C-alpha positions in Angstrom: 12.0 8.0 9.2 10.1 11.0 8.0 6.4 11.4 8.6 3.8 14.1 7.8 0.7 15.3 9.7 -2.2 14.4 7.3 -5.4 16.3 7.6 -8.4 14.1 8.3 -11.6 14.4 6.1 -14.2 16.6 7.8 -17.1 14.1 7.3 -19.3 15.7 10.0 -18.7 19.2 8.4 -17.8 20.7 11.8 -15.1 23.0 10.3 -12.6 21.6 12.8 -9.3 20.5 11.4 -7.8 17.3 12.8 -4.6 15.6 11.8 -3.0 12.2 12.2 0.7 11.1 11.6 1.4 9.3 8.4 4.6 7.7 7.1 6.2 9.6 4.2 7.1 6.6 2.1 10.3 6.9 0.1 9.6 4.0 -2.4 8.7 0.3 -2.5 11.7 -1.9 -2.0 11.7 -4.5 -4.8 12.2 -8.3 -4.4 15.8 -8.2 -5.9 16.9 -5.6 -3.3 15.7 -7.9 -0.4 17.6 -10.8 -2.0 20.7 -8.8 -2.3 20.4 -7.7 1.4 20.2 -11.3 2.5 23.2 -12.2 0.4 25.2 -9.4 2.1 24.0 -10.4 5.7 24.4 -14.2 5.3 26.6 -16.7 3.5 23.6 -18.0 1.5 23.7 -17.9 -2.3 21.2 -16.0 -4.4 19.7 -19.2 -5.7 19.0 -20.5 -2.1 17.5 -17.2 -0.9 15.3 -16.8 -4.0 14.2 -20.5 -3.6 13.1 -20.0 0.0 11.4 -16.7 -0.7 9.5 -18.1 -3.7 8.2 -21.1 -1.6 7.1 -19.0 1.4 3.8 -17.9 -0.1 3.0 -21.6 -1.0 3.9 -22.7 2.5 1.6 -20.0 4.0 -1.2 -21.0 1.6 -0.9 -24.7 2.5 -1.4 -24.1 6.2 -3.7 -21.1 6.2 -6.1 -22.8 3.7 -6.6 -25.7 6.2 -7.5 -23.4 9.1 -4.1 -23.1 10.8 -2.5 -19.8 11.9 1.2 -19.6 11.0 3.8 -18.3 13.3 7.3 -17.3 12.1 9.5 -17.1 15.1 10.9 -13.6 15.7 8.6 -12.1 13.0 4.9 -12.6 13.6 1.8 -14.6 13.1 -0.5 -14.9 10.1 -4.3 -15.6 10.4 -7.2 -15.6 7.9 -10.0 -13.1 8.3 -13.3 -14.1 6.7 -16.1 -11.9 5.3 -19.6 -12.4 3.9 -21.2 -10.9 0.8 -24.5 -9.0 1.1 -27.7 -11.0 0.3 -27.9 -9.3 -3.1 -24.3 -10.3 -4.0 -24.7 -13.9 -2.7 -27.2 -14.4 -5.6 -24.8 -13.0 -8.1 -22.6 -15.8 -9.4 -20.0 -13.4 -10.8 -19.7 -11.5 -7.5 -19.1 -14.8 -5.6 -16.6 -15.9 -8.2 -14.7 -12.6 -8.0 -13.8 -13.1 -4.3 -13.9 -16.9 -4.2 -17.0 -17.0 -2.0 -18.9 -20.2 -1.3 -22.7 -20.7 -1.8 -23.4 -18.8 1.5 -21.3 -15.9 0.3 -18.4 -16.5 2.8 -15.0 -15.7 1.5 -11.4 -14.9 2.6 -11.5 -11.2 3.2 -7.8 -10.6 4.1 -4.8 -12.0 5.9 -4.2 -10.6 9.3 -0.5 -10.2 10.4 0.3 -9.7 14.1 4.0 -8.8 14.5 6.1 -10.5 17.2 6.2 -8.2 20.2 10.0 -8.3 20.6 10.5 -7.6 16.8 8.1 -4.7 17.0 9.9 -3.3 20.0 13.2 -3.6 18.2 11.7 -1.7 15.2 10.4 1.0 17.5 13.8 1.4 19.3 15.8 1.5 16.0 13.5 4.0 14.3 13.9 7.8 14.7 10.8 9.7 13.8 11.1 13.1 12.1 8.2 15.3 11.1 8.4 17.0 7.8 6.0 19.3 5.9 3.9 17.9 3.1 4.0 19.5 -0.3 1.0 21.7 0.2 2.6 23.2 3.3 6.0 23.7 1.6 4.3 25.7 -1.2 2.7 27.9 1.4 -0.5 28.0 -0.6 -3.0 25.5 -2.1 -1.4 24.1 -5.2 -3.2 24.1 -8.5 -4.0 21.0 -10.5 -1.3 22.0 -13.0 1.3 22.2 -10.3 0.2 18.8 -8.9 0.5 17.3 -12.4 4.1 18.6 -12.7 4.9 17.1 -9.3 3.4 13.8 -10.3 5.4 13.7 -13.6 8.6 14.6 -11.7 8.0 11.8 -9.2 7.3 9.2 -12.0 10.5 10.4 -13.8 12.5 9.8 -10.7 10.9 6.6 -9.4 9.6 4.9 -12.6 6.0 4.7 -11.3 3.7 6.3 -8.7 1.0 4.9 -6.5 -2.1 6.7 -5.2 -0.5 6.9 -1.7 2.6 8.6 -3.2 0.4 11.2 -4.8 -1.5 11.9 -1.6 1.8 12.5 0.2 3.1 14.7 -2.6 0.1 16.9 -2.7 -1.6 16.7 0.7 -4.9 15.7 -1.0 -7.3 13.2 0.6 -7.2 9.7 -1.0 -10.6 10.2 -2.6 -9.7 13.5 -4.2 -6.3 12.2 -5.3 -8.0 9.2 -7.0 -10.4 11.4 -8.9 -7.6 13.7 -10.0 -5.4 10.9 -11.2 -8.4 9.5 -13.1 -8.8 12.9 -14.8 -5.1 12.9 -15.7 -5.3 9.5 -17.2 -8.4 10.5 -19.3 -6.4 13.4 -20.7 -4.1 12.2 -23.5 -2.0 15.4 -23.1 -1.3 14.9 -19.4 1.6 12.5 -19.9 0.3 10.0 -17.3 -1.5 6.7 -17.8 -2.6 3.9 -15.4 -1.1 0.5 -15.4 -2.6 -2.5 -13.6 -5.8 -2.9 -11.7 -7.2 -2.7 -8.2 -4.5 -2.6 -5.4 -1.8 -3.3 -8.1 -2.7 -0.1 -10.1 0.3 2.3 -10.6 0.7 5.4 -12.7 3.4 5.7 -15.3 4.5 8.0 -18.1 2.3 7.8 -21.2 
C-alpha cells in the first residue's frame, strides 16, 4: 500500500514544517465489487450475499438505537457516540431537526468502530507500506492552479468522479485550500468540473 508524507498546517505560524503519513487512496471499492469478491471466495449466490449485506445496516440500527453495542466476531464492535448542540442551536428547531436532536439538543454524533484486535493485526501483517512522493514533490515546484485543474480533470476522466481527499493527495494542498479551490472550479463554467451531491457525499464530476 502506498502512502505519502502530508505536510501539517502551520497553525501556530512557527515556520517549522511537520509531516504525517497518509494513505494514498487508489479509489473507493463499490458495492458490486464486494459482492463479486464474496461470490468468488464462497459458494453463496449473489442474491444471498446482497440480501445479507442489505439487511446489515437495519440490524445495526435495531440494536444500536436501543442502547446496545454490536460485536461482529472477527471484525469489530460498533458503538454510538452522542453529542450536544450549543445553547443557541438548541433553541433553533431546524438545527435540532437537521441532526435529529431531542429537546435538550442531544443527538447521535457518530458511530464508533473498534476493530477486532486479531483482525487488525492480520491487516498489519498482510500490508506492505511503501512511501511515494505526492504530486507537488514529483513536479519539483509548486504547481499552478491551471496545472491542478488539469490533474483533476485527468483524474475524473480515469475514475469517473473525484472526492476532496483525492484532490488533496493529487496536489499536496491542505484540505481547506483544496476545498476552496474546488469551489472556485465549480463556480467557473469553463473549468469542466461541477459538484454532485452534498456534505460528506459530495463528489466532483465532469461538467
